[in-house]
N, C-alpha and C positions, 0 to 999 in steps of 0.2 A: 504494500500500500504506500503510495507516495505521500509526502507531507501535505500536499493540497487535498488529497482524498481523505487523509486522517482529519485534517482541519474541517473539511466538509461534513464528515460523519459526526465530529464533535459538535458542530453548530447545529446539525439536525437534532442530535440527542438533547442538547441544551434547550432548544426551542420546545421540543415535545415535552421534556421534563417540566419546564417552567409553566407551560400553559395547562398541563394536567394538574400540577400542584396548585395553580391559581384557581382552576375550576371553571365550570360553565358560567357564561355571562360576564366573565372578567377577562382582562387582556394584559399582556406584558408589553413593555417598551422594548424595541429591538436592542437597545443598549444593555438591557438586563441579560439577554442571551450572550452578547459579546463579553460582558463583564464576568459572567459565569465561567467563560473559557479563559480569559486573560484579563485579570483585574487591572493590570498596569498598561497593557497595549490594546485595550478594547476598541479604540477608535478605528484602528486599521482593519478590524474584523467586520465593521458595519456593512460594507458592500457584500461580503459573503453572507451575512445574516439576511440581508434583503433578498439576495438571489435564492437562498435556501428557503426563506419564508414563501416566496413566490412559487417555488417548486412544490412545497408542501401544500400550499393553497390550491394549486392546480390539481394535486392528487386528493384534495378534499380531506386532508388530515388536520389542517388549521384553516382559519379564515383571516383575511387582512381587513382591518377596520380603519376608517377615517371618520372622525367626528361621530363615533359611536355606531356607524353603519358599515355593513359589509361592502367591499368594493371589488371590482373585477381585478384579480391579481395581475393580469396582463396589461391593465390600463389604469394606473393610478400614479399620482405624483404627490410629493411632499411628505409631511409627517404622517406616520401610520403606526398602528399597534397590531399585535398578533394575539389571537385567541382561538379557543375551540370553535368549531362550526356551530352555528345556531341550529336549534331544532326546527324552527319554522323557516320558510323560505323568503320572508319579506325583509330580512336583515335586522329585525328587532329582537331583542332578548326575549326568550320565552319565559312565561311565568311558572 
């Protein structure tokens, strides 16, 4: 396994562990996943966290949120959060 593949699997595991621990209806900041892997050099991991979150969202393992709503993982810009997929399909938290 190359260093890049190892880093990618670490990012995947960090994202999944954090969103599961946070629970349904809650989200994590991408920096939380990066800091879980490298507390001192977390900023350089942010592009990898973003691409991994997109891949996981396309695979429907997580959802990407902006302003509390789910967004198309292949078409969003700016600040985002990562969470478990919602139960209902309108992007609103389920009760």
